[in-house]
Structure formats: C-alpha cells, structure tokens
TORKE-74252 format. One record per residue: residue in three letters; x, y, z of N, C-alpha, C in turn. Coordinates in steps of 0.1 Angstrom, whole numbers, padded with zeros to 4 digits, always signed. Layout:
// residues N
ALAXYZXYZXYZ...
END
This chain:
// residues 217
MET+1564-1174+1448+1559-1164+1440+1568-1155+1440SER+1571-1146+1429+1580-1133+1426+1576-1121+1433ASP+1582-1113+1439+1579-1102+1444+1579-1089+1431ALA+1579-1094+1419+1579-1086+1405+1567-1079+1408ALA+1565-1066+1403+1557-1058+1405+1550-1055+1393THR+1554-1060+1382+1550-1059+1369+1538-1069+1366PRO+1527-1063+1360+1517-1072+1359+1519-1081+1347MET+1516-1090+1347+1516-1101+1337+1505-1103+1328ARG+1503-1094+1317+1490-1094+1308+1493-1089+1297GLY+1488-1094+1285+1494-1093+1275+1500-1102+1266LEU+1508-1095+1259+1516-1105+1245+1526-1109+1253TYR+1529-1123+1252+1541-1129+1256+1552-1134+1245LEU+1562-1123+1242+1570-1126+1230+1579-1138+1232VAL+1579-1150+1222+1591-1159+1223+1595-1159+1211THR+1611-1159+1211+1620-1154+1200+1620-1168+1189PRO+1620-1167+1177+1623-1180+1169+1639-1185+1169ASP+1639-1197+1166+1654-1201+1164+1660-1198+1149TRP+1665-1188+1148+1672-1179+1136+1684-1184+1139ASP+1691-1187+1129+1707-1187+1125+1712-1171+1127ASP+1704-1162+1121+1712-1150+1120+1710-1140+1130SER+1721-1140+1142+1720-1130+1153+1715-1118+1151ALA+1719-1108+1144+1718-1097+1136+1703-1096+1133ARG+1696-1103+1126+1683-1106+1123+1675-1106+1135LEU+1674-1115+1143+1669-1115+1157+1669-1104+1163PHE+1681-1097+1167+1681-1084+1174+1671-1075+1169SER+1674-1075+1154+1666-1061+1150+1653-1066+1151ALA+1649-1081+1149+1634-1078+1149+1628-1079+1167VAL+1637-1081+1171+1632-1081+1189+1633-1064+1191GLU+1641-1060+1188+1638-1043+1188+1628-1040+1183ALA+1624-1044+1173+1612-1037+1168+1601-1043+1173ALA+1598-1053+1180+1586-1058+1185+1587-1051+1199LEU+1599-1050+1206+1596-1044+1221+1591-1027+1222ALA+1591-1025+1207+1584-1011+1209+1571-1012+1211ALA+1564-1024+1209+1551-1024+1212+1546-1027+1227GLN+1560-1028+1233+1558-1032+1249+1550-1043+1254PRO+1553-1053+1249+1547-1068+1251+1552-1068+1271ALA+1541-1078+1275+1542-1080+1289+1557-1088+1291LEU+1563-1092+1284+1572-1105+1285+1580-1111+1272LEU+1592-1113+1272+1599-1116+1261+1609-1128+1267GLN+1606-1137+1259+1613-1151+1260+1621-1154+1252TYR+1634-1158+1258+1646-1162+1247+1647-1178+1245ARG+1641-1183+1236+1641-1196+1233+1647-1200+1222ASN+1659-1208+1223+1668-1213+1216+1678-1228+1221LYS+1672-1239+1213+1677-1252+1214+1686-1255+1207SER+1695-1247+1202+1709-1249+1200+1720-1252+1209MET+1728-1262+1206+1739-1264+1214+1752-1260+1214ASP+1748-1246+1207+1761-1240+1206+1760-1229+1222VAL+1768-1233+1235+1767-1225+1244+1773-1208+1241THR+1781-1207+1236+1785-1195+1233+1775-1185+1228ARG+1772-1194+1215+1759-1181+1211+1750-1180+1220ARG+1743-1189+1222+1734-1187+1235+1735-1177+1246LEU+1750-1181+1250+1752-1169+1261+1753-1151+1254ASN+1756-1153+1241+1759-1140+1236+1744-1130+1231GLU+1738-1145+1228+1723-1138+1220+1716-1136+1236ALA+1717-1144+1244+1709-1139+1256+1714-1126+1261SER+1727-1123+1261+1733-1110+1268+1724-1100+1261ARG+1727-1102+1248+1723-1091+1240+1707-1089+1240LEU+1698-1098+1240+1684-1096+1243+1681-1093+1254CYS+1689-1096+1267+1686-1090+1280+1688-1076+1280ALA+1699-1073+1273+1701-1056+1274+1691-1049+1266LEU+1686-1052+1254+1673-1051+1248+1664-1044+1256CYS+1658-1060+1264+1647-1056+1270+1649-1047+1284ARG+1660-1046+1289+1661-1038+1298+1659-1022+1295ARG+1667-1021+1283+1663-1006+1278+1648-1001+1275ALA+1641-1013+1271+1629-1013+1264+1616-1014+1280GLY+1624-1018+1291+1618-1018+1300+1608-1032+1301VAL+1608-1042+1295+1603-1053+1296+1609-1065+1301PRO+1604-1072+1310+1609-1081+1312+1613-1095+1308PHE+1628-1097+1308+1634-1107+1300+1636-1124+1309ILE+1628-1133+1296+1628-1145+1305+1638-1157+1295VAL+1642-1163+1301+1649-1174+1294+1645-1188+1298ASN+1642-1195+1284+1638-1208+1285+1645-1219+1287ASP+1638-1228+1297+1646-1240+1298+1662-1242+1305ASP+1667-1232+1306+1679-1230+1311+1681-1221+1326LEU+1683-1225+1335+1680-1217+1348+1697-1211+1349GLU+1708-1218+1344+1721-1213+1347+1722-1202+1337LEU+1719-1201+1325+1719-1192+1316+1712-1180+1321ALA+1698-1181+1324+1692-1174+1332+1698-1164+1341LEU+1705-1172+1352+1711-1165+1362+1723-1158+1356ARG+1730-1162+1345+1746-1159+1344+1744-1144+1338VAL+1730-1142+1329+1726-1130+1321+1718-1118+1332GLU+1717-1126+1344+1712-1119+1350+1694-1115+1346ALA+1691-1125+1338+1674-1124+1334+1668-1119+1345ASP+1656-1119+1341+1642-1113+1349+1637-1129+1353GLY+1640-1138+1348+1633-1148+1349+1634-1164+1342VAL+1631-1173+1344+1630-1184+1337+1619-1188+1332HIS+1617-1199+1324+1604-1207+1317+1610-1222+1318LEU+1602-1231+1326+1610-1242+1328+1595-1255+1324GLY+1599-1265+1317+1591-1273+1312+1593-1288+1322ARG+1586-1296+1320+1585-1308+1329+1602-1314+1333ASP+1605-1315+1323+1622-1320+1324+1631-1311+1325ASP+1629-1299+1330+1637-1288+1330+1646-1286+1345GLY+1641-1295+1355+1649-1293+1369+1639-1293+1376ALA+1641-1289+1390+1633-1294+1401+1626-1278+1401LEU+1614-1277+1405+1609-1263+1408+1614-1255+1421GLU+1613-1263+1430+1619-1261+1440+1632-1252+1444GLY+1639-1260+1436+1656-1256+1435+1657-1241+1425ALA+1651-1244+1418+1649-1231+1410+1642-1218+1412ARG+1630-1220+1423+1628-1209+1429+1635-1203+1441ASP+1644-1212+1448+1652-1210+1457+1665-1202+1449ARG+1670-1205+1439+1680-1199+1434+1676-1186+1424LEU+1667-1186+1422+1660-1173+1416+1660-1163+1426GLY+1654-1165+1435+1654-1156+1449+1637-1152+1444ARG+1630-1145+1453+1619-1139+1451+1619-1125+1444GLY+1626-1120+1435+1624-1109+1431+1621-1114+1414ARG+1625-1126+1412+1625-1130+1395+1612-1139+1393ILE+1609-1140+1379+1599-1145+1376+1603-1161+1374LEU+1595-1169+1377+1592-1183+1373+1585-1188+1367GLY+1581-1192+1355+1570-1198+1345+1573-1212+1344VAL+1562-1220+1344+1562-1234+1343+1552-1237+1331THR+1555-1248+1323+1548-1254+1314+1538-1264+1322CYS+1524-1265+1317+1516-1272+1323+1506-1281+1314TYR+1513-1281+1303+1507-1287+1288+1490-1285+1289ASN+1482-1295+1296+1469-1295+1294+1463-1301+1308ASP+1471-1297+1317+1471-1303+1331+1467-1294+1344VAL+1455-1289+1347+1452-1280+1355+1459-1285+1370SER+1458-1296+1373+1465-1299+1385+1475-1298+1386ARG+1481-1301+1381+1500-1298+1377+1502-1282+1380ALA+1498-1276+1374+1493-1261+1376+1492-1255+1388GLU+1484-1261+1395+1480-1260+1411+1492-1265+1418THR+1497-1275+1416+1509-1279+1425+1522-1270+1421VAL+1524-1266+1410+1537-1257+1407+1537-1246+1412THR+1522-1239+1412+1519-1227+1418+1521-1227+1435ALA+1519-1238+1439+1525-1241+1454+1537-1243+1457LEU+1544-1242+1446+1562-1245+1447+1565-1230+1443GLY+1560-1220+1440+1564-1207+1437+1563-1203+1425ALA+1557-1211+1411+1557-1203+1399+1544-1191+1399ASP+1552-1182+1393+1546-1170+1393+1534-1169+1380TYR+1538-1177+1370+1524-1183+1359+1529-1196+1358VAL+1517-1200+1351+1516-1212+1342+1511-1213+1329ALA+1516-1220+1322+1511-1221+1308+1507-1234+1303PHE+1498-1231+1291+1490-1244+1287+1491-1244+1272GLY+1491-1258+1266+1492-1255+1253+1501-1269+1247ALA+1496-1269+1234+1495-1262+1224+1482-1258+1224MET+1477-1246+1221+1461-1244+1218+1459-1249+1202TYR+1467-1244+1195+1464-1249+1181+1479-1256+1177PRO+1477-1261+1165+1489-1268+1158+1499-1255+1155SER+1510-1263+1159+1525-1253+1163+1532-1256+1153PRO+1538-1247+1147+1549-1252+1137+1565-1249+1148SER+1564-1246+1155+1575-1248+1164+1575-1261+1176LYS+1563-1265+1176+1564-1279+1184+1550-1287+1178PRO+1555-1292+1166+1542-1300+1158+1539-1310+1166GLN+1547-1319+1174+1542-1326+1180+1537-1325+1197ALA+1535-1314+1201+1529-1308+1213+1518-1311+1214VAL+1517-1317+1231+1504-1319+1238+1492-1310+1234VAL+1480-1312+1231+1471-1304+1227+1466-1299+1242ALA+1461-1287+1241+1451-1281+1252+1441-1276+1247THR+1430-1268+1252+1416-1265+1247+1413-1253+1254PRO+1406-1242+1251+1404-1235+1258+1393-1238+1271ALA+1388-1249+1271+1380-1251+1284+1393-1255+1294VAL+1406-1259+1293+1416-1261+1299+1419-1248+1306LEU+1416-1238+1297+1424-1223+1301+1410-1219+1312MET+1400-1222+1310+1389-1217+1318+1386-1225+1333GLN+1392-1240+1334+1394-1243+1345+1405-1240+1352ALA+1416-1236+1346+1428-1233+1353+1421-1214+1359HIS+1416-1207+1349+1413-1193+1354+1405-1198+1369ARG+1398-1206+1370+1388-1208+1384+1399-1215+1396ARG+1407-1222+1388+1416-1229+1400+1428-1224+1404CYS+1435-1216+1397+1448-1210+1397+1449-1195+1403THR+1459-1191+1407+1459-1179+1418+1469-1170+1409VAL+1477-1177+1402+1484-1169+1390+1482-1164+1376PRO+1491-1154+1368+1486-1156+1355+1488-1169+1351ILE+1478-1168+1339+1478-1178+1327+1480-1177+1316ALA+1490-1184+1309+1497-1182+1296+1492-1192+1286ALA+1486-1189+1277+1483-1201+1264+1496-1199+1253ILE+1497-1210+1248+1512-1210+1238+1505-1222+1228GLY+1510-1219+1216+1510-1226+1206+1504-1224+1194GLY+1507-1222+1184+1499-1219+1169+1491-1206+1170ILE+1495-1196+1181+1482-1184+1183+1488-1174+1172THR+1480-1170+1167+1476-1159+1155+1467-1150+1161LEU+1465-1136+1158+1458-1125+1160+1444-1129+1157GLU+1442-1136+1147+1431-1143+1141+1425-1151+1149ASN+1429-1159+1155+1425-1171+1165+1428-1170+1182ALA+1435-1157+1183+1435-1155+1198+1425-1153+1210ALA+1414-1144+1201+1403-1137+1210+1396-1151+1218PRO+1394-1163+1215+1388-1170+1224+1396-1176+1235LEU+1407-1177+1232+1419-1181+1243+1417-1169+1255VAL+1420-1154+1251+1417-1143+1263+1402-1146+1269ALA+1392-1146+1262+1378-1149+1268+1381-1160+1277ALA+1387-1171+1274+1384-1182+1283+1394-1181+1295GLY+1401-1170+1295+1410-1169+1311+1426-1169+1308ALA+1433-1166+1294+1446-1165+1292+1449-1149+1294ASP+1458-1149+1302+1464-1136+1308+1474-1132+1301LEU+1479-1139+1291+1492-1143+1284+1490-1147+1271LEU+1495-1144+1259+1493-1150+1246+1508-1151+1244ALA+1514-1162+1241+1528-1166+1238+1529-1169+1225VAL+1536-1158+1218+1536-1163+1203+1549-1160+1198ILE+1552-1168+1188+1566-1167+1178+1563-1161+1166SER+1557-1171+1155+1558-1166+1142+1549-1157+1139ASP+1538-1157+1145+1525-1148+1139+1531-1134+1142VAL+1539-1131+1149+1548-1114+1152+1562-1118+1147PHE+1569-1127+1145+1584-1126+1139+1584-1126+1126MET+1573-1134+1121+1572-1136+1103+1565-1126+1101ALA+1560-1117+1105+1550-1103+1097+1561-1094+1090ALA+1551-1091+1079+1559-1080+1074+1564-1066+1081ASP+1555-1067+1089+1559-1054+1102+1560-1060+1113VAL+1568-1064+1120+1571-1069+1133+1563-1061+1142ALA+1566-1048+1146+1563-1037+1153+1546-1038+1152ALA+1540-1039+1143+1527-1028+1141+1519-1044+1146ARG+1525-1055+1142+1518-1069+1144+1518-1073+1162ALA+1530-1066+1169+1529-1068+1180+1518-1062+1189ALA+1520-1049+1183+1512-1040+1189+1495-1042+1188ALA+1492-1050+1177+1481-1053+1173+1474-1060+1185TYR+1483-1068+1191+1475-1076+1204+1469-1070+1215ARG+1476-1058+1218+1470-1050+1225+1455-1050+1229GLY+1449-1046+1216+1437-1047+1214+1427-1060+1221LEU+1432-1069+1220+1427-1081+1223+1423-1082+1238PHE+1431-1076+1245+1430-1072+1259+1423-1063+1263ASP+1424-1052+1256+1413-1041+1256+1401-1044+1255ASP+1397-1051+1254+1380-1057+1248+1378-1070+1254ALA+1386-1076+1257+1385-1092+1263+1371-1093+1274THR+1366-1099+1275+1356-1103+1282+1361-1114+1290ARG+1363-1115+1303+1369-1124+1313+1355-1136+1315PRO+1361-1147+1319+1352-1157+1325+1347-1153+1334ALA+1334-1159+1339+1329-1158+1351+1337-1165+1362MET+1340-1161+1374+1342-1168+1383+1331-1177+1390PRO+1333-1189+1394+1321-1195+1403+1317-1188+1413
END
C-alpha cells in the first residue's frame, strides 16, 4: 500500500479520448478547480509521443491544482512523467512488480470488474484502491463486465482499501453507488461533456457530503 496521505474519497475524473489536446487541457483545468479526489489520464492511442506530451502536461496541471495524477494501463509512462500513480487492469502487467517499481509513496489502483475475491488478492499485493464496474452501460466500454451495487457492498465489507465505481456514472444515478460503499466515482462523459465542466464536477461533492455508508457486519 502507498504511503500517500491523500484521502481517496470523492470524484475520480478520467480523461476522454479526444483528438484535440488543447481542448483536453482546457477541460481538465476547468474540472480541477472542483478539487476532485484523483484525475486519471486514459488514452488508448498508439501515438507514443502524443501520450507522453499529454501526460506530461496533465501531470503539471494536477500538480498545480494539488490533485493526484494517475496514468491508466501504462506503468512506464507513469514513471516517466513522475505521475502520482498508475491504474492497472487484468492484462496490464504483474502487480507485484508494479508495486515495487512505484515505491511506497505512489498510488496503485486495480480494476476488479465484479470480482470481490480479486480485490482481496490485489489488496494483499499492495493495491491502494480497487475499482468495480461497469456499474451502468458505458459509452467508453460498451462491452464491459457488469457489476452491481451489491458487489460494492460486499467489497465494502471485505476490503480494507477505498472502493471505486466506474462505468456509465452520472450525477443522477450515482447516489446508490455511494450508499452501497463507493468511496470514489470514476466519471468521464458526465463531466467532460457537460456545458459547464467545473460546475458539473463540483456538483459531485454533494453526493459524498450527504452519503449514508452501508453498515459493517
């Protein structure tokens, strides 16, 4: 587990795959004004130079805003830009090696789909948070494994690290996920496609201010 002291609770912004880097930087800067818990750079482009340039710029924006910066699926890129952490899926490399290379001061997040047992395993290997989803149909991953609020409740009871929910989350459908145990709400479209990115991001704070946490056994 990381030694990072940043509490992981709230909105977990994930960047959209836009071709326009200037548009991306502008939208992220606006969203960071809402002080999300984390920001993840997610880009499946094979253009290595573009990914490096975007990640470097986004990392700088996050540093200035005081928001931890996470790179999706690419440990080498995360290390190169000195990101605050990396998020890995099932096929993104050995977790033991990732934890060792990141060191104790950076964040390691792991996708667990709908598998609470996997979450327990990766926590033991050093994950700092575990992510479940898709909670709802997702425009970013239409074929994603489906998870449910019941999975979040099980994870809340059985896991010792923060729990992230991802997939099709909007301000209107997020409250049951927080009530079920989600510490983090990973959101792309509902924030970045909003008419007012900063206001939409800030609105998520109210979900956590008013949340009722599930009872522990």
